C-alpha positions as CSV (number, residue, x, y, z in Angstrom):
1,M,21.7,-14.7,9.9
2,T,23.6,-13.7,6.8
3,F,23.9,-15.8,3.7
4,D,27.5,-16.6,4.5
5,E,26.6,-17.7,8.0
6,Y,23.9,-19.9,6.5
7,Q,26.3,-21.3,4.0
8,V,28.8,-22.3,6.8
9,A,26.1,-23.9,8.9
10,A,24.6,-25.7,5.9
11,R,28.1,-26.9,4.8
12,S,28.5,-28.8,8.1
13,T,25.6,-31.1,7.0
14,A,26.9,-31.8,3.4
15,I,27.5,-35.4,2.9
16,Y,28.4,-36.3,-0.6
17,P,31.6,-37.6,-2.3
18,E,34.3,-35.1,-3.0
19,E,34.5,-36.2,-6.6
20,M,30.8,-35.3,-7.0
21,R,31.4,-31.6,-6.0
22,V,29.1,-29.3,-7.9
23,V,27.4,-32.2,-9.8
24,Y,25.7,-33.7,-6.8
25,P,24.2,-30.5,-5.4
26,T,23.2,-29.4,-9.0
27,I,21.2,-32.6,-9.5
28,G,19.7,-32.1,-6.0
29,L,18.7,-28.5,-6.9
30,A,16.8,-29.7,-10.0
31,G,14.9,-32.2,-7.9
32,E,14.0,-29.7,-5.1
33,T,12.9,-27.0,-7.5
34,G,10.6,-29.6,-9.0
35,E,9.2,-30.3,-5.5
36,V,8.5,-26.5,-5.1
37,A,6.7,-26.5,-8.4
38,E,4.6,-29.5,-7.5
39,K,3.4,-28.0,-4.3
40,V,2.4,-24.8,-6.1
41,K,0.7,-26.9,-8.8
42,K,-1.2,-28.9,-6.3
43,T,-2.3,-25.7,-4.5
44,L,-3.7,-24.4,-7.8
45,R,-5.4,-27.7,-8.4
46,D,-6.6,-28.7,-5.0
47,A,-7.1,-25.3,-3.2
48,G,-8.0,-22.9,-6.0
49,G,-4.6,-21.2,-5.6
50,T,-5.2,-20.4,-1.9
51,F,-1.9,-20.7,0.0
52,D,-3.0,-21.4,3.5
53,G,-0.6,-21.7,6.4
54,E,0.0,-25.4,5.9
55,R,0.7,-25.1,2.2
56,R,3.0,-22.1,2.8
57,D,4.9,-24.0,5.5
58,A,5.3,-27.0,3.1
59,I,6.6,-24.7,0.4
60,A,8.9,-22.9,2.8
61,A,10.4,-26.2,3.8
62,E,11.1,-27.0,0.1
63,L,12.5,-23.6,-0.5
64,G,14.9,-24.3,2.4
65,D,16.1,-27.4,0.5
66,V,16.6,-25.3,-2.6
67,L,18.6,-22.8,-0.6
68,W,20.8,-25.6,0.8
69,Y,21.6,-26.9,-2.7
70,V,22.4,-23.4,-4.0
71,A,24.6,-22.8,-1.0
72,M,26.5,-26.0,-1.6
73,I,27.0,-25.3,-5.3
74,A,28.4,-21.9,-4.4
75,A,30.6,-23.4,-1.8
76,D,31.9,-26.1,-4.1
77,L,32.9,-23.3,-6.5
78,D,34.5,-21.3,-3.7
79,L,31.9,-18.6,-4.0
80,S,30.3,-17.0,-0.9
81,L,26.6,-16.9,-0.9
82,D,26.7,-13.3,0.2
83,Q,28.8,-12.6,-2.9
84,V,26.3,-14.4,-5.2
85,A,23.4,-12.5,-3.7
86,R,25.2,-9.2,-4.0
87,L,26.1,-9.8,-7.7
88,N,22.6,-10.8,-8.5
89,V,21.2,-7.6,-6.9
90,E,23.7,-5.5,-8.8
91,K,22.7,-7.2,-12.1
92,L,19.0,-6.6,-11.5
93,R,19.6,-3.0,-10.5
94,S,21.6,-2.5,-13.7
95,R,18.8,-4.0,-15.8
96,A,16.2,-1.9,-14.0
97,A,18.2,1.3,-14.7
98,R,18.5,0.4,-18.3
99,H,14.8,-0.7,-18.5
100,R,15.8,-4.3,-19.3
101,L,14.0,-6.3,-16.6
102,H,11.7,-7.7,-19.2
103,G,12.8,-9.9,-22.0
104,S,15.1,-12.9,-22.2
105,G,18.7,-13.7,-22.3
106,D,21.5,-13.3,-19.8
107,N,23.1,-10.2,-21.3
108,R,20.3,-7.7,-21.4
């Protein structure tokens, strides 16, 4: 499955008001990333940082929710998820070629 195929399939499950485009999935993304972080934190606290199959599956499920919200934000902005992924890889390759992977800021 490509990112674009995923985006189309995921879009068919999007139920939120048209006037909340971009805003609704952005708020959802913030919540879901927090859930990923919580599962990782609890793995550190309760399992000494060991990601067993059950913990990995739980995190994978949350990452799927993160992906859904990213796909919806992109769709609401008329961006294809394949395009977003391609642009990100190009940006990272450029930074690597210029030895700028470390540091901070968008324009490095």
